[in-house]
VMD Tcl script that builds the backbone (N, CA, C; Angstrom):
set m [mol new atoms 522]
animate dup $m
set s [atomselect $m all]
$s set {name element resname resid chain x y z} {
  {N N MET 1 A -14.070 125.057 69.328}
  {CA C MET 1 A -13.055 124.955 70.363}
  {C C MET 1 A -12.445 123.559 70.413}
  {N N SER 2 A -13.265 122.522 70.196}
  {CA C SER 2 A -12.764 121.152 70.277}
  {C C SER 2 A -11.749 120.854 69.183}
  {N N LYS 3 A -11.798 121.554 68.050}
  {CA C LYS 3 A -10.816 121.367 66.983}
  {C C LYS 3 A -9.497 122.052 67.325}
  {N N LYS 4 A -9.519 123.061 68.170}
  {CA C LYS 4 A -8.313 123.796 68.517}
  {C C LYS 4 A -7.475 123.070 69.571}
  {N N ILE 5 A -8.093 122.281 70.408}
  {CA C ILE 5 A -7.364 121.581 71.475}
  {C C ILE 5 A -6.337 120.605 70.892}
  {N N PRO 6 A -6.714 119.726 69.943}
  {CA C PRO 6 A -5.685 118.833 69.375}
  {C C PRO 6 A -4.574 119.602 68.662}
  {N N LEU 7 A -4.923 120.705 67.995}
  {CA C LEU 7 A -3.914 121.504 67.314}
  {C C LEU 7 A -2.951 122.138 68.317}
  {N N LEU 8 A -3.485 122.695 69.403}
  {CA C LEU 8 A -2.639 123.277 70.443}
  {C C LEU 8 A -1.778 122.206 71.121}
  {N N LEU 9 A -2.371 121.047 71.350}
  {CA C LEU 9 A -1.638 119.937 71.958}
  {C C LEU 9 A -0.490 119.486 71.042}
  {N N LEU 10 A -0.740 119.396 69.746}
  {CA C LEU 10 A 0.288 119.017 68.786}
  {C C LEU 10 A 1.421 120.042 68.757}
  {N N LEU 11 A 1.094 121.321 68.759}
  {CA C LEU 11 A 2.118 122.365 68.776}
  {C C LEU 11 A 2.934 122.319 70.063}
  {N N PHE 12 A 2.274 122.083 71.190}
  {CA C PHE 12 A 2.953 122.007 72.479}
  {C C PHE 12 A 3.915 120.814 72.517}
  {N N ILE 13 A 3.466 119.651 72.055}
  {CA C ILE 13 A 4.278 118.430 72.087}
  {C C ILE 13 A 5.479 118.552 71.153}
  {N N SER 14 A 5.295 119.204 70.010}
  {CA C SER 14 A 6.398 119.311 69.053}
  {C C SER 14 A 7.551 120.167 69.577}
  {N N HIS 15 A 7.333 120.959 70.607}
  {CA C HIS 15 A 8.393 121.805 71.159}
  {C C HIS 15 A 8.974 121.271 72.462}
  {N N LEU 16 A 8.562 120.098 72.872}
  {CA C LEU 16 A 9.120 119.485 74.078}
  {C C LEU 16 A 10.483 118.867 73.766}
  {N N THR 17 A 11.413 118.991 74.668}
  {CA C THR 17 A 12.709 118.324 74.547}
  {C C THR 17 A 13.022 117.652 75.869}
  {N N ALA 18 A 13.746 116.546 75.776}
  {CA C ALA 18 A 14.114 115.813 76.987}
  {C C ALA 18 A 15.608 115.964 77.223}
  {N N GLN 19 A 15.983 116.142 78.449}
  {CA C GLN 19 A 17.385 116.238 78.821}
  {C C GLN 19 A 17.708 115.115 79.794}
  {N N ILE 20 A 18.846 114.469 79.562}
  {CA C ILE 20 A 19.285 113.425 80.483}
  {C C ILE 20 A 19.851 114.103 81.717}
  {N N ASP 21 A 19.416 113.638 82.865}
  {CA C ASP 21 A 19.922 114.167 84.124}
  {C C ASP 21 A 21.389 113.774 84.260}
  {N N ARG 22 A 22.243 114.701 84.679}
  {CA C ARG 22 A 23.675 114.409 84.778}
  {C C ARG 22 A 23.971 113.270 85.745}
  {N N ASP 23 A 23.106 113.021 86.720}
  {CA C ASP 23 A 23.312 111.927 87.662}
  {C C ASP 23 A 22.904 110.580 87.077}
  {N N ALA 24 A 22.202 110.585 85.942}
  {CA C ALA 24 A 21.755 109.342 85.326}
  {C C ALA 24 A 22.786 108.786 84.341}
  {N N VAL 25 A 23.820 109.553 84.025}
  {CA C VAL 25 A 24.838 109.114 83.076}
  {C C VAL 25 A 25.858 108.246 83.813}
  {N N LEU 26 A 26.160 107.086 83.216}
  {CA C LEU 26 A 27.172 106.210 83.798}
  {C C LEU 26 A 28.544 106.812 83.526}
  {N N GLY 27 A 29.294 107.075 84.551}
  {CA C GLY 27 A 30.627 107.658 84.395}
  {C C GLY 27 A 31.686 106.690 84.874}
  {N N LEU 28 A 32.865 106.815 84.313}
  {CA C LEU 28 A 33.983 105.989 84.754}
  {C C LEU 28 A 34.517 106.525 86.075}
  {N N PRO 29 A 35.033 105.645 86.912}
  {CA C PRO 29 A 35.713 106.132 88.108}
  {C C PRO 29 A 36.923 106.964 87.688}
  {N N THR 30 A 37.235 107.990 88.444}
  {CA C THR 30 A 38.376 108.848 88.128}
  {C C THR 30 A 39.436 108.721 89.213}
  {N N ALA 31 A 40.686 108.916 88.796}
  {CA C ALA 31 A 41.798 108.850 89.748}
  {C C ALA 31 A 43.001 109.557 89.143}
  {N N THR 32 A 43.858 110.066 90.002}
  {CA C THR 32 A 45.143 110.589 89.545}
  {C C THR 32 A 46.066 109.395 89.309}
  {N N THR 33 A 47.214 109.618 88.723}
  {CA C THR 33 A 48.164 108.528 88.505}
  {C C THR 33 A 48.579 107.906 89.833}
  {N N ALA 34 A 48.847 108.732 90.827}
  {CA C ALA 34 A 49.251 108.213 92.143}
  {C C ALA 34 A 48.148 107.356 92.752}
  {N N GLU 35 A 46.906 107.817 92.661}
  {CA C GLU 35 A 45.782 107.038 93.205}
  {C C GLU 35 A 45.606 105.729 92.437}
  {N N MET 36 A 45.731 105.793 91.114}
  {CA C MET 36 A 45.568 104.598 90.285}
  {C C MET 36 A 46.605 103.538 90.661}
  {N N LEU 37 A 47.866 103.965 90.807}
  {CA C LEU 37 A 48.936 103.017 91.113}
  {C C LEU 37 A 48.861 102.481 92.536}
  {N N SER 38 A 48.116 103.161 93.403}
  {CA C SER 38 A 48.012 102.699 94.791}
  {C C SER 38 A 46.836 101.748 95.014}
  {N N ILE 39 A 46.051 101.468 93.977}
  {CA C ILE 39 A 44.927 100.537 94.123}
  {C C ILE 39 A 45.489 99.141 94.369}
  {N N VAL 40 A 45.042 98.511 95.438}
  {CA C VAL 40 A 45.531 97.192 95.815}
  {C C VAL 40 A 44.692 96.125 95.116}
  {N N SER 41 A 45.342 95.245 94.374}
  {CA C SER 41 A 44.725 94.107 93.684}
  {C C SER 41 A 43.490 94.477 92.864}
  {N N PRO 42 A 43.642 95.357 91.869}
  {CA C PRO 42 A 42.477 95.666 91.027}
  {C C PRO 42 A 42.088 94.444 90.192}
  {N N TYR 43 A 40.822 94.359 89.826}
  {CA C TYR 43 A 40.351 93.259 88.999}
  {C C TYR 43 A 40.851 93.433 87.568}
  {N N THR 44 A 41.230 92.327 86.927}
  {CA C THR 44 A 41.604 92.371 85.514}
  {C C THR 44 A 40.416 92.882 84.716}
  {N N GLY 45 A 40.677 93.846 83.840}
  {CA C GLY 45 A 39.609 94.439 83.039}
  {C C GLY 45 A 39.034 95.706 83.637}
  {N N SER 46 A 39.477 96.066 84.847}
  {CA C SER 46 A 39.001 97.309 85.457}
  {C C SER 46 A 39.379 98.485 84.576}
  {N N VAL 47 A 38.497 99.469 84.506}
  {CA C VAL 47 A 38.712 100.639 83.657}
  {C C VAL 47 A 38.528 101.884 84.506}
  {N N LEU 48 A 39.386 102.882 84.297}
  {CA C LEU 48 A 39.215 104.168 84.976}
  {C C LEU 48 A 39.754 105.293 84.118}
  {N N TYR 49 A 39.318 106.507 84.451}
  {CA C TYR 49 A 39.778 107.708 83.758}
  {C C TYR 49 A 40.845 108.359 84.621}
  {N N ASN 50 A 42.056 108.511 84.061}
  {CA C ASN 50 A 43.170 109.107 84.782}
  {C C ASN 50 A 43.135 110.617 84.563}
  {N N THR 51 A 42.920 111.364 85.635}
  {CA C THR 51 A 42.816 112.823 85.530}
  {C C THR 51 A 44.171 113.506 85.391}
  {N N THR 52 A 45.257 112.790 85.670}
  {CA C THR 52 A 46.589 113.375 85.526}
  {C C THR 52 A 46.945 113.563 84.058}
  {N N ASP 53 A 46.693 112.528 83.241}
  {CA C ASP 53 A 47.059 112.622 81.821}
  {C C ASP 53 A 45.862 112.561 80.875}
  {N N ASP 54 A 44.647 112.628 81.410}
  {CA C ASP 54 A 43.419 112.651 80.601}
  {C C ASP 54 A 43.313 111.465 79.650}
  {N N LEU 55 A 43.602 110.269 80.160}
  {CA C LEU 55 A 43.480 109.050 79.367}
  {C C LEU 55 A 42.659 108.018 80.120}
  {N N ILE 56 A 42.065 107.106 79.369}
  {CA C ILE 56 A 41.355 105.981 79.968}
  {C C ILE 56 A 42.345 104.827 80.084}
  {N N TYR 57 A 42.401 104.205 81.259}
  {CA C TYR 57 A 43.308 103.092 81.507}
  {C C TYR 57 A 42.511 101.821 81.765}
  {N N ARG 58 A 43.093 100.678 81.346}
  {CA C ARG 58 A 42.515 99.357 81.580}
  {C C ARG 58 A 43.569 98.521 82.298}
  {N N TYR 59 A 43.144 97.780 83.339}
  {CA C TYR 59 A 44.080 96.935 84.077}
  {C C TYR 59 A 44.169 95.580 83.382}
  {N N THR 60 A 45.382 95.169 82.988}
  {CA C THR 60 A 45.580 93.940 82.211}
  {C C THR 60 A 45.760 92.698 83.074}
  {N N GLY 61 A 45.824 92.876 84.359}
  {CA C GLY 61 A 46.125 91.765 85.255}
  {C C GLY 61 A 47.508 91.914 85.856}
  {N N THR 62 A 48.367 92.691 85.167}
  {CA C THR 62 A 49.716 92.943 85.676}
  {C C THR 62 A 50.056 94.425 85.705}
  {N N GLU 63 A 49.356 95.230 84.882}
  {CA C GLU 63 A 49.670 96.659 84.824}
  {C C GLU 63 A 48.467 97.448 84.323}
  {N N TRP 64 A 48.486 98.757 84.619}
  {CA C TRP 64 A 47.504 99.677 84.056}
  {C C TRP 64 A 48.027 100.112 82.696}
  {N N ARG 65 A 47.231 99.948 81.644}
  {CA C ARG 65 A 47.653 100.301 80.290}
  {C C ARG 65 A 46.670 101.306 79.688}
  {N N ALA 66 A 47.223 102.415 79.164}
  {CA C ALA 66 A 46.382 103.420 78.505}
  {C C ALA 66 A 45.758 102.801 77.263}
  {N N THR 67 A 44.487 103.055 77.059}
  {CA C THR 67 A 43.820 102.515 75.876}
  {C C THR 67 A 44.101 103.424 74.696}
  {N N GLU 68 A 44.579 102.830 73.613}
  {CA C GLU 68 A 44.859 103.577 72.387}
  {C C GLU 68 A 43.884 103.188 71.295}
  {N N VAL 69 A 43.264 102.050 71.441}
  {CA C VAL 69 A 42.276 101.558 70.491}
  {C C VAL 69 A 40.984 101.391 71.272}
  {N N ALA 70 A 39.859 101.485 70.604}
  {CA C ALA 70 A 38.569 101.365 71.272}
  {C C ALA 70 A 38.535 100.112 72.145}
  {N N ILE 71 A 37.971 100.240 73.318}
  {CA C ILE 71 A 37.912 99.129 74.264}
  {C C ILE 71 A 37.159 97.948 73.671}
  {N N SER 72 A 36.208 98.221 72.788}
  {CA C SER 72 A 35.401 97.150 72.226}
  {C C SER 72 A 36.077 96.435 71.063}
  {N N SER 73 A 37.278 96.847 70.668}
  {CA C SER 73 A 37.924 96.201 69.528}
  {C C SER 73 A 38.331 94.779 69.893}
  {N N ALA 74 A 38.415 93.941 68.883}
  {CA C ALA 74 A 38.769 92.546 69.102}
  {C C ALA 74 A 40.238 92.403 69.492}
  {N N GLU 75 A 41.088 93.283 68.975}
  {CA C GLU 75 A 42.516 93.216 69.256}
  {C C GLU 75 A 43.053 94.603 69.581}
  {N N GLN 76 A 44.059 94.641 70.415}
  {CA C GLN 76 A 44.799 95.874 70.661}
  {C C GLN 76 A 45.988 95.829 69.705}
  {N N LEU 77 A 45.946 96.652 68.653}
  {CA C LEU 77 A 46.948 96.579 67.594}
  {C C LEU 77 A 47.949 97.720 67.657}
  {N N ARG 78 A 49.131 97.447 67.128}
  {CA C ARG 78 A 50.199 98.439 66.997}
  {C C ARG 78 A 50.628 98.453 65.531}
  {N N PHE 79 A 50.972 99.635 65.044}
  {CA C PHE 79 A 51.365 99.812 63.649}
  {C C PHE 79 A 52.799 100.332 63.569}
  {N N VAL 80 A 53.555 99.820 62.615}
  {CA C VAL 80 A 54.875 100.357 62.283}
  {C C VAL 80 A 54.887 100.502 60.768}
  {N N ARG 81 A 55.315 101.663 60.291}
  {CA C ARG 81 A 55.377 101.864 58.840}
  {C C ARG 81 A 56.691 102.527 58.484}
  {N N GLY 82 A 57.144 102.280 57.256}
  {CA C GLY 82 A 58.388 102.904 56.848}
  {C C GLY 82 A 58.614 102.877 55.353}
  {N N ASN 83 A 59.490 103.759 54.914}
  {CA C ASN 83 A 59.995 103.794 53.543}
  {C C ASN 83 A 61.501 103.624 53.636}
  {N N VAL 84 A 62.041 102.733 52.812}
  {CA C VAL 84 A 63.461 102.394 52.886}
  {C C VAL 84 A 64.083 102.559 51.498}
  {N N ASN 85 A 65.216 103.238 51.448}
  {CA C ASN 85 A 65.939 103.427 50.189}
  {C C ASN 85 A 66.597 102.121 49.749}
  {N N ALA 86 A 66.922 102.022 48.467}
  {CA C ALA 86 A 67.532 100.808 47.916}
  {C C ALA 86 A 68.850 100.458 48.604}
  {N N ASN 87 A 69.542 101.462 49.153}
  {CA C ASN 87 A 70.810 101.186 49.845}
  {C C ASN 87 A 70.608 100.750 51.302}
  {N N GLY 88 A 69.346 100.649 51.740}
  {CA C GLY 88 A 69.041 100.168 53.084}
  {C C GLY 88 A 68.900 101.243 54.135}
  {N N THR 89 A 69.000 102.514 53.758}
  {CA C THR 89 A 68.813 103.597 54.731}
  {C C THR 89 A 67.329 103.924 54.856}
  {N N ILE 90 A 66.940 104.346 56.039}
  {CA C ILE 90 A 65.539 104.681 56.299}
  {C C ILE 90 A 65.238 106.060 55.720}
  {N N ALA 91 A 64.226 106.125 54.863}
  {CA C ALA 91 A 63.792 107.402 54.287}
  {C C ALA 91 A 62.732 108.049 55.180}
  {N N GLN 92 A 61.781 107.279 55.643}
  {CA C GLN 92 A 60.742 107.763 56.555}
  {C C GLN 92 A 60.331 106.626 57.482}
  {N N GLY 93 A 59.781 107.016 58.636}
  {CA C GLY 93 A 59.248 106.038 59.572}
  {C C GLY 93 A 60.064 105.972 60.849}
  {N N ALA 94 A 59.520 105.263 61.815}
  {CA C ALA 94 A 60.169 105.105 63.115}
  {C C ALA 94 A 59.717 103.784 63.718}
  {N N GLY 95 A 60.454 103.340 64.733}
  {CA C GLY 95 A 60.096 102.104 65.417}
  {C C GLY 95 A 60.735 100.868 64.798}
  {N N PHE 96 A 61.757 101.079 63.970}
  {CA C PHE 96 A 62.421 99.950 63.320}
  {C C PHE 96 A 63.832 100.351 62.889}
  {N N THR 97 A 64.654 99.344 62.638}
  {CA C THR 97 A 65.966 99.549 62.024}
  {C C THR 97 A 66.035 98.649 60.795}
  {N N VAL 98 A 66.919 98.984 59.867}
  {CA C VAL 98 A 67.081 98.186 58.645}
  {C C VAL 98 A 68.548 97.834 58.476}
  {N N THR 99 A 68.803 96.592 58.103}
  {CA C THR 99 A 70.142 96.143 57.750}
  {C C THR 99 A 70.070 95.546 56.352}
  {N N LYS 100 A 70.899 96.051 55.451}
  {CA C LYS 100 A 70.980 95.450 54.118}
  {C C LYS 100 A 71.957 94.289 54.235}
  {N N LEU 101 A 71.449 93.052 54.165}
  {CA C LEU 101 A 72.270 91.868 54.397}
  {C C LEU 101 A 73.165 91.552 53.199}
  {N N THR 102 A 72.578 91.519 52.022}
  {CA C THR 102 A 73.304 91.287 50.768}
  {C C THR 102 A 72.568 92.067 49.691}
  {N N SER 103 A 73.000 91.913 48.465}
  {CA C SER 103 A 72.291 92.561 47.366}
  {C C SER 103 A 70.839 92.088 47.371}
  {N N SER 104 A 69.915 93.022 47.426}
  {CA C SER 104 A 68.464 92.795 47.369}
  {C C SER 104 A 67.872 92.101 48.600}
  {N N ARG 105 A 68.639 91.920 49.657}
  {CA C ARG 105 A 68.136 91.241 50.861}
  {C C ARG 105 A 68.210 92.212 52.036}
  {N N TYR 106 A 67.045 92.476 52.666}
  {CA C TYR 106 A 66.936 93.472 53.726}
  {C C TYR 106 A 66.326 92.840 54.976}
  {N N GLN 107 A 66.872 93.221 56.131}
  {CA C GLN 107 A 66.344 92.765 57.417}
  {C C GLN 107 A 65.787 93.974 58.160}
  {N N ILE 108 A 64.523 93.879 58.565}
  {CA C ILE 108 A 63.874 94.941 59.333}
  {C C ILE 108 A 63.661 94.408 60.741}
  {N N ASP 109 A 64.237 95.098 61.724}
  {CA C ASP 109 A 64.051 94.737 63.133}
  {C C ASP 109 A 63.149 95.779 63.771}
  {N N PHE 110 A 62.075 95.325 64.413}
  {CA C PHE 110 A 61.162 96.232 65.093}
  {C C PHE 110 A 61.752 96.593 66.450}
  {N N THR 111 A 61.775 97.880 66.765}
  {CA C THR 111 A 62.361 98.358 68.016}
  {C C THR 111 A 61.694 97.694 69.211}
  {N N THR 112 A 60.387 97.566 69.173}
  {CA C THR 112 A 59.614 96.855 70.192}
  {C C THR 112 A 58.935 95.678 69.515}
  {N N SER 113 A 59.157 94.479 70.029}
  {CA C SER 113 A 58.541 93.291 69.438}
  {C C SER 113 A 57.027 93.369 69.536}
  {N N PHE 114 A 56.355 92.799 68.562}
  {CA C PHE 114 A 54.904 92.678 68.614}
  {C C PHE 114 A 54.541 91.575 69.605}
  {N N GLY 115 A 53.327 91.618 70.131}
  {CA C GLY 115 A 52.859 90.605 71.071}
  {C C GLY 115 A 52.563 89.276 70.404}
  {N N GLY 116 A 52.487 89.253 69.103}
  {CA C GLY 116 A 52.246 88.057 68.299}
  {C C GLY 116 A 52.765 88.328 66.900}
  {N N LEU 117 A 52.631 87.370 66.023}
  {CA C LEU 117 A 53.136 87.519 64.662}
  {C C LEU 117 A 52.394 88.637 63.935}
  {N N PRO 118 A 53.118 89.645 63.415}
  {CA C PRO 118 A 52.455 90.748 62.716}
  {C C PRO 118 A 52.118 90.375 61.274}
  {N N SER 119 A 51.230 91.149 60.685}
  {CA C SER 119 A 50.971 91.086 59.244}
  {C C SER 119 A 51.787 92.206 58.621}
  {N N VAL 120 A 52.559 91.882 57.593}
  {CA C VAL 120 A 53.436 92.873 56.972}
  {C C VAL 120 A 53.189 92.862 55.467}
  {N N THR 121 A 53.058 94.046 54.897}
  {CA C THR 121 A 52.865 94.171 53.456}
  {C C THR 121 A 53.906 95.132 52.891}
  {N N PHE 122 A 54.321 94.882 51.654}
  {CA C PHE 122 A 55.384 95.667 51.018}
  {C C PHE 122 A 54.953 96.181 49.658}
  {N N THR 123 A 55.466 97.348 49.294}
  {CA C THR 123 A 55.397 97.883 47.937}
  {C C THR 123 A 56.828 98.212 47.550}
  {N N THR 124 A 57.261 97.738 46.388}
  {CA C THR 124 A 58.644 97.967 45.962}
  {C C THR 124 A 58.675 98.747 44.663}
  {N N GLY 125 A 59.857 99.187 44.304}
  {CA C GLY 125 A 60.000 99.857 43.023}
  {C C GLY 125 A 61.092 100.888 43.034}
  {N N ASP 126 A 61.146 101.608 41.945}
  {CA C ASP 126 A 62.075 102.719 41.796}
  {C C ASP 126 A 61.337 103.965 42.246}
  {N N LEU 127 A 61.807 104.609 43.291}
  {CA C LEU 127 A 61.114 105.765 43.861}
  {C C LEU 127 A 60.846 106.833 42.809}
  {N N ALA 128 A 61.756 107.010 41.863}
  {CA C ALA 128 A 61.579 108.030 40.826}
  {C C ALA 128 A 60.528 107.616 39.800}
  {N N ALA 129 A 60.167 106.328 39.761}
  {CA C ALA 129 A 59.238 105.833 38.738}
  {C C ALA 129 A 57.895 105.416 39.317}
  {N N LEU 130 A 57.533 105.918 40.485}
  {CA C LEU 130 A 56.295 105.469 41.122}
  {C C LEU 130 A 55.045 105.847 40.340}
  {N N ASN 131 A 55.120 106.849 39.490}
  {CA C ASN 131 A 53.952 107.231 38.702}
  {C C ASN 131 A 53.850 106.448 37.401}
  {N N SER 132 A 54.771 105.544 37.150}
  {CA C SER 132 A 54.727 104.721 35.944}
  {C C SER 132 A 54.661 103.256 36.353}
  {N N TYR 133 A 54.533 102.401 35.375}
  {CA C TYR 133 A 54.462 100.970 35.651}
  {C C TYR 133 A 55.769 100.508 36.281}
  {N N GLU 134 A 55.670 99.851 37.406}
  {CA C GLU 134 A 56.852 99.336 38.094}
  {C C GLU 134 A 56.566 97.885 38.439}
  {N N ASP 135 A 57.483 97.008 38.099}
  {CA C ASP 135 A 57.217 95.577 38.252}
  {C C ASP 135 A 58.088 94.894 39.298}
  {N N ASN 136 A 58.762 95.653 40.138}
  {CA C ASN 136 A 59.542 95.030 41.208}
  {C C ASN 136 A 58.596 94.412 42.232}
  {N N PHE 137 A 59.097 93.431 42.967}
  {CA C PHE 137 A 58.292 92.798 44.009}
  {C C PHE 137 A 59.189 92.390 45.169}
  {N N ALA 138 A 58.558 92.069 46.287}
  {CA C ALA 138 A 59.286 91.629 47.480}
  {C C ALA 138 A 58.720 90.294 47.943}
  {N N ASN 139 A 59.605 89.404 48.337}
  {CA C ASN 139 A 59.212 88.140 48.955}
  {C C ASN 139 A 59.666 88.158 50.403}
  {N N ILE 140 A 58.771 87.814 51.303}
  {CA C ILE 140 A 59.133 87.679 52.716}
  {C C ILE 140 A 59.746 86.298 52.884}
  {N N ILE 141 A 60.987 86.253 53.354}
  {CA C ILE 141 A 61.642 84.954 53.540}
  {C C ILE 141 A 61.784 84.581 55.016}
  {N N PHE 142 A 61.511 85.543 55.917}
  {CA C PHE 142 A 61.515 85.249 57.352}
  {C C PHE 142 A 60.616 86.259 58.042}
  {N N LEU 143 A 59.817 85.785 59.000}
  {CA C LEU 143 A 58.923 86.667 59.747}
  {C C LEU 143 A 58.803 86.175 61.178}
  {N N SER 144 A 59.017 87.094 62.135}
  {CA C SER 144 A 58.822 86.780 63.553}
  {C C SER 144 A 58.200 87.997 64.231}
  {N N ASN 145 A 57.987 87.916 65.544}
  {CA C ASN 145 A 57.409 89.034 66.305}
  {C C ASN 145 A 58.309 90.264 66.289}
  {N N SER 146 A 59.603 90.066 66.051}
  {CA C SER 146 A 60.551 91.175 66.146}
  {C C SER 146 A 61.299 91.480 64.851}
  {N N ARG 147 A 61.095 90.662 63.813}
  {CA C ARG 147 A 61.928 90.830 62.614}
  {C C ARG 147 A 61.199 90.318 61.375}
  {N N VAL 148 A 61.520 90.957 60.241}
  {CA C VAL 148 A 61.091 90.451 58.932}
  {C C VAL 148 A 62.271 90.606 57.976}
  {N N VAL 149 A 62.493 89.583 57.158}
  {CA C VAL 149 A 63.557 89.624 56.152}
  {C C VAL 149 A 62.900 89.449 54.788}
  {N N ILE 150 A 63.278 90.330 53.837}
  {CA C ILE 150 A 62.706 90.259 52.492}
  {C C ILE 150 A 63.806 90.205 51.442}
  {N N VAL 151 A 63.419 89.740 50.266}
  {CA C VAL 151 A 64.259 89.787 49.078}
  {C C VAL 151 A 63.470 90.565 48.038}
  {N N THR 152 A 64.111 91.550 47.397}
  {CA C THR 152 A 63.457 92.311 46.335}
  {C C THR 152 A 63.978 91.826 44.987}
  {N N ALA 153 A 63.097 91.868 43.991}
  {CA C ALA 153 A 63.473 91.386 42.660}
  {C C ALA 153 A 62.756 92.194 41.592}
  {N N ASP 154 A 63.274 92.088 40.370}
  {CA C ASP 154 A 62.684 92.748 39.204}
  {C C ASP 154 A 61.982 91.678 38.381}
  {N N ASN 155 A 60.776 91.948 37.969}
  {CA C ASN 155 A 59.973 90.953 37.271}
  {C C ASN 155 A 59.967 91.149 35.759}
  {N N THR 156 A 60.880 91.939 35.212}
  {CA C THR 156 A 60.893 92.200 33.776}
  {C C THR 156 A 61.545 91.042 33.038}
  {N N GLY 157 A 60.862 89.943 32.948}
  {CA C GLY 157 A 61.362 88.809 32.193}
  {C C GLY 157 A 62.485 88.037 32.851}
  {N N GLU 158 A 63.364 88.716 33.578}
  {CA C GLU 158 A 64.540 88.018 34.112}
  {C C GLU 158 A 64.346 87.489 35.525}
  {N N ASN 159 A 63.354 87.991 36.249}
  {CA C ASN 159 A 63.125 87.578 37.640}
  {C C ASN 159 A 64.410 87.598 38.456}
  {N N ALA 160 A 65.253 88.581 38.214}
  {CA C ALA 160 A 66.536 88.682 38.896}
  {C C ALA 160 A 66.398 89.507 40.163}
  {N N ARG 161 A 67.130 89.108 41.175}
  {CA C ARG 161 A 67.165 89.922 42.392}
  {C C ARG 161 A 67.733 91.289 42.052}
  {N N GLU 162 A 67.162 92.302 42.702}
  {CA C GLU 162 A 67.565 93.668 42.395}
  {C C GLU 162 A 67.334 94.539 43.620}
  {N N ASP 163 A 68.326 95.363 43.965}
  {CA C ASP 163 A 68.128 96.331 45.043}
  {C C ASP 163 A 66.941 97.210 44.682}
  {N N SER 164 A 66.117 97.524 45.679}
  {CA C SER 164 A 64.918 98.301 45.378}
  {C C SER 164 A 64.493 99.120 46.582}
  {N N TRP 165 A 63.996 100.314 46.309}
  {CA C TRP 165 A 63.301 101.099 47.320}
  {C C TRP 165 A 62.065 100.304 47.708}
  {N N PHE 166 A 61.649 100.383 48.980}
  {CA C PHE 166 A 60.386 99.741 49.350}
  {C C PHE 166 A 59.711 100.492 50.484}
  {N N SER 167 A 58.433 100.275 50.556}
  {CA C SER 167 A 57.579 100.840 51.594}
  {C C SER 167 A 56.897 99.667 52.276}
  {N N PHE 168 A 56.688 99.752 53.593}
  {CA C PHE 168 A 56.023 98.643 54.281}
  {C C PHE 168 A 55.112 99.153 55.389}
  {N N ILE 169 A 54.166 98.306 55.742}
  {CA C ILE 169 A 53.299 98.525 56.900}
  {C C ILE 169 A 53.246 97.207 57.658}
  {N N ALA 170 A 53.527 97.256 58.948}
  {CA C ALA 170 A 53.429 96.088 59.819}
  {C C ALA 170 A 52.348 96.367 60.859}
  {N N VAL 171 A 51.426 95.429 61.006}
  {CA C VAL 171 A 50.330 95.558 61.964}
  {C C VAL 171 A 50.300 94.281 62.783}
  {N N GLY 172 A 50.282 94.428 64.101}
  {CA C GLY 172 A 50.236 93.239 64.935}
  {C C GLY 172 A 49.788 93.559 66.339}
  {N N PRO 173 A 49.563 92.518 67.137}
  {CA C PRO 173 A 49.143 92.730 68.517}
  {C C PRO 173 A 50.209 93.458 69.317}
  {N N GLU 174 A 49.753 94.286 70.257}
  {CA C GLU 174 A 50.691 95.043 71.101}
  {C C GLU 174 A 51.607 94.125 71.864}
}
mol reanalyze $m
mol bondsrecalc $m
mol representation Tube
mol addrep $m
């Protein structure tokens, strides 16, 4: 009998499960949009769950802002991406306009300025030749929170400026 007790105890313990009590879980305060906007002098950094639009909001010190990036991230970032034809027309993307200033010189204006200087990267080339070796490149000649200006060129020995299709991604603070 004494050998069966540890075996029974082991079988019993292996089938135990623990459940967290619903009252023990830390929950965010909830509010409708009207209730959220009526809070008088909320503390900067306050967080709540808005039941009207099912989003988590953080108070920045001046406004309630919906969180789009994890609260624990180091930066609140915004992305703008686009594909632009060699003639300066937008092929894909949103949140920007393009002006072809001169041959091979393009100005991209962001519809909403970034909160700080964005990081912008470009890929250039002939759209029809993307599956083959393409040696075009882009140089950024001006960069601000609201605008980037580039020059595209061909690197086939002549290093001559050349109109070019390009793709870009801009990432910066909100």
